[in-house]
C-alpha positions in Angstrom: 21.0 -22.0 -65.7 20.8 -18.6 -65.3 17.1 -18.3 -65.0 17.3 -21.3 -62.5 19.7 -19.1 -60.2 17.7 -15.9 -60.7 14.6 -17.8 -59.5 16.5 -19.0 -56.3 18.1 -15.5 -55.6 14.3 -13.8 -55.8 13.0 -16.5 -53.7 15.9 -16.2 -51.4 15.5 -12.6 -51.4 11.2 -13.4 -50.2 11.9 -15.3 -47.9 14.6 -13.2 -45.9 12.2 -9.8 -46.3 9.3 -12.3 -44.8 11.8 -13.1 -41.7 12.9 -9.8 -41.7 9.4 -8.2 -41.6 8.3 -11.1 -38.6 11.3 -9.8 -36.8 10.3 -6.6 -36.7 6.5 -7.4 -35.9 7.9 -9.6 -32.9 10.5 -6.9 -31.9 7.9 -4.2 -32.0 5.2 -6.9 -30.1 7.9 -7.4 -27.6 8.3 -3.4 -27.3 4.8 -3.5 -26.5 5.1 -6.5 -23.9 8.3 -5.0 -22.3 6.1 -1.4 -21.7 3.0 -3.2 -20.5 5.0 -4.8 -18.2 6.7 -2.1 -16.8 3.6 -0.2 -16.5 2.2 -3.2 -15.0 4.8 -3.6 -12.3 4.9 0.7 -11.8 1.3 0.3 -10.8 2.0 -2.6 -8.4 4.5 -0.3 -6.6 2.5 2.5 -6.6 -0.6 -0.2 -4.7 1.9 -1.4 -2.2 3.3 2.4 -1.4 -0.5 3.4 -1.0 -1.0 -0.4 1.4 1.8 0.9 3.4 0.9 4.4 3.8 -2.9 3.0 4.9 -1.3 1.0 6.9 0.7 3.5 8.6 -2.1 5.8 8.9 -4.0 3.1 10.5 -1.3 2.4 13.2 -0.9 6.2 14.1 -4.9 6.1 14.8 -5.0 3.1 16.8 -1.9 4.6 18.5 -3.5 7.9 18.7 -6.9 6.1 20.5 -4.9 3.7 22.9 -3.2 6.8 24.4 -6.6 8.2 24.5 -7.5 5.3 26.3 -4.5 5.0 28.6 -5.3 8.8 29.8 -9.1 8.3 30.5 -8.3 5.5 32.3 -6.0 7.4 34.8 -8.4 9.8 35.2 -11.2 7.1 36.1 -9.1 5.7 38.3 -8.5 9.3 40.0 -11.9 9.8 40.3 -12.8 6.2 42.0 -10.4 7.0 44.6 -11.7 10.4 45.4 -14.9 8.1 46.0 -16.2 8.2 49.5 -19.7 6.3 49.9 -21.1 3.6 48.1 -23.2 5.6 46.2 -20.8 7.8 45.2 -18.7 4.7 43.9 -21.5 3.1 42.3 -22.8 6.6 40.2 -18.6 7.1 39.1 -18.7 3.5 38.1 -21.8 3.3 36.0 -20.9 6.7 34.6 -17.0 5.2 33.9 -18.8 2.4 31.9 -21.2 4.3 30.1 -18.3 6.5 29.0 -16.0 3.3 28.4 -19.0 2.0 25.9 -19.1 5.2 24.2 -15.5 5.4 23.1 -15.3 2.2 21.9 -18.4 3.3 19.7 -15.9 6.6 18.8 -13.0 4.7 18.3 -14.3 2.0 15.9 -15.9 4.9 13.8 -12.4 6.8 13.8 -10.7 3.5 12.6 -13.2 2.7 9.8 -13.0 6.2 8.8 -9.1 6.2 8.7 -10.0 2.4 6.7 -12.7 3.7 4.2 -10.5 6.8 3.3 -7.9 4.9 2.5 -9.4 2.5 0.5 -10.9 5.1 -1.7 -7.7 7.2 -2.1 -6.0 3.5 -3.3 -8.5 2.4 -5.6 -8.7 5.9 -7.2 -5.2 6.3 -8.1 -5.1 2.8 -9.1 -8.4 3.8 -11.2 -6.6 6.6 -12.8 -3.5 5.4 -13.2 -4.9 2.0 -15.0 -7.5 4.4 -17.2 -4.0 5.5 -18.1 -2.2 2.8 -18.9 -4.9 1.7 -21.0 -5.0 4.9 -23.0 -1.0 4.8 -23.5 -1.8 1.3 -24.8 
């Protein structure tokens, strides 16, 4: 009887030890999962902040371009109003059309540069943060 109780006690102790080890492993794994989830949320927040800054940069550039275009259009209207002959009007109008086309190309180029810069900065930052997170894990 004593031997049976000792055997049962030893079995219960082994079972308890196994359960404790399993919970310890789950606890470590849970901590790892929590840490990884936290890092993922941080990366998502950083990406969102970068995209917000990028959208602000693009908005500022577009607003600046619209201001420049408005000022140019006002100047052009003044030039047209100063024309005193049809040939003079045709020359000014032709120059205005050429200038508008050039300004459109320049505006498109500037917007593309800002968008490319924002995308590159975001990509580099996120890549660096992802590598850092992988090394930490």
